[in-house]
N, C-alpha and C positions, 0 to 999 in steps of 0.2 A: 538470432538476436545479435550476434557478433557482426560488426560492421554497420549497424543501424545507429544513426545519430538520434539524439533526443528529438530534434526538429523533424526528422523523417518519420519517427514513430508517431509523434503528435499529428503530423499531416495525415498519415495512414489512418490513425484512429478517428480523426475528424471526418475523413472521407467515408469511413465505414459507419459513421453515426456514433462514435465512441465518446463524444463530448458529454459531460455529465449534465449540464444545463446551461442556459445562457449566462447565468451568474458565474459559472465555473468554466467558461469557454476556453480558458487557458489550461485546463486540467485534463490530462490524458489518462484514460483508464487502460492500464497495462496488465490487468489480471490475466486475461487469456494469453497475452504474449509471453508471460512469465510462467504460466501454469506447468508446462512440461519440465522446465528447468527446476522449479521449486520442488515438484514431486520427485524428480530424479534425485535431488539432494536428500529429500526425506527418505526415499527408498534405500539409499546407500547407508543411511543411519538407522534402518529398521523401523521407520515411522510410516504410518499410513498416509495415503494421499489426501490432499485438501482440494476443495472446489472453490470457485470464485463465488463470492457472496455479493449480491447487489447492495445490501444494507451496509456491509463493511466497506465496500467501495465508495458508497456515498459518504460515510463517515470520514474515510481517508481523504476524499476530494474536498470536503468541507474544511478539514484542517489544513490541507495544503493550500487551498485558496485563501484562507484566513491568514496564514503565515505570510504568504506572498503579498497580499493586499496591505497588511499592517506591518510588514517588515520585521518579523521576529522569527526565531527558530527555537522551538521548545516542545516538549511533550505536554506542557500545560498551555491551554488556549489563552488567547488575549483576555478572555472573560473569566479566566480561572478554571475553565473546564478541564476535566481529566478525560482520558480515553473512554472510560466507562460512561461519563456524561454524554460524550459525543455519539457513542453507538446507541445509547438509549434514545437519543433524539431521533435516530433512524428506525426506531421500533424494534431494535435487536435486543432480545432478552437473552442475556449471556450468563454462563456459569464460568466462562474463561474468556479473557480478552487481553491482548498485548499489542504493542505498537513499535514499529521501527521507523525512524525518520533519518534522512540524510540530505545533504545539500552539496551541490556543485558537480556531481558526477555527470559526465557527458552522455552516457548510454545506459540502457537498462542492464546490459551485461556487466558494466562496471559497478553499478550500485548493488546488484545481487552478489557479486564477488566480494565487494567491500563488506557487506553485511555478513557474509559467511566467514570472513576473516576476523570478524570481531566476536569475541566469546559471548557477549550479552545478546547481540543481534542474532547470532547463529542459534543460541538457545531459544530465542523467540521463534525463529523460522522452523526449528525442528521440534518444538514443544509437542509432547505426546497428546496434549489436550486439544490442540488446534485441529480443526476439521474444515474450516472455511477461511478465506482471506479476501482482501481487496488491496490493490496496489495501484497507485497513481503517481504521476509526475506533474507538478504544478509550476506556477511562475517562478522564475529564478532558479530553476533546476532543484526544486524542493520535492523530495521523494517521500511518500508516506505509504507504509504497509501496515495494515491492521489484520491480525489473525484472531480467530475466536472459535467458540463453540456455543451454540444457543441451547437453551433449555437446561438439560442435565437434571 
């Protein structure tokens, strides 16, 4: 991840078919690119590994795309939606869900390190209930990570 610019990662993901949909063409799915790093951090903290979830990735992409399109930055959607509302729209039945957002970081490595340096974001990334996640970068360097556990 180190040395990869956001533009290079987005180009790579688009070349590999990583675009979420035509409506979110500017949103790059970075779940697989971040998986080893996230799981290494979780292992160092005695937490179990997580896997990439297509539904959580879609929820993250929708939120990043909406924030970019409408020019806001918040955990609350422009329509008043919460993270729970957004993952339910993706048919994700959860017993645990949380979200990290960031803006302006140039690289995946930078945003992951920034989140780990923030107590609240770190707590989300290392939460013992998390077993799945999605991570995207959207327009305007808007980063969204959604972690969750379905069912329970």
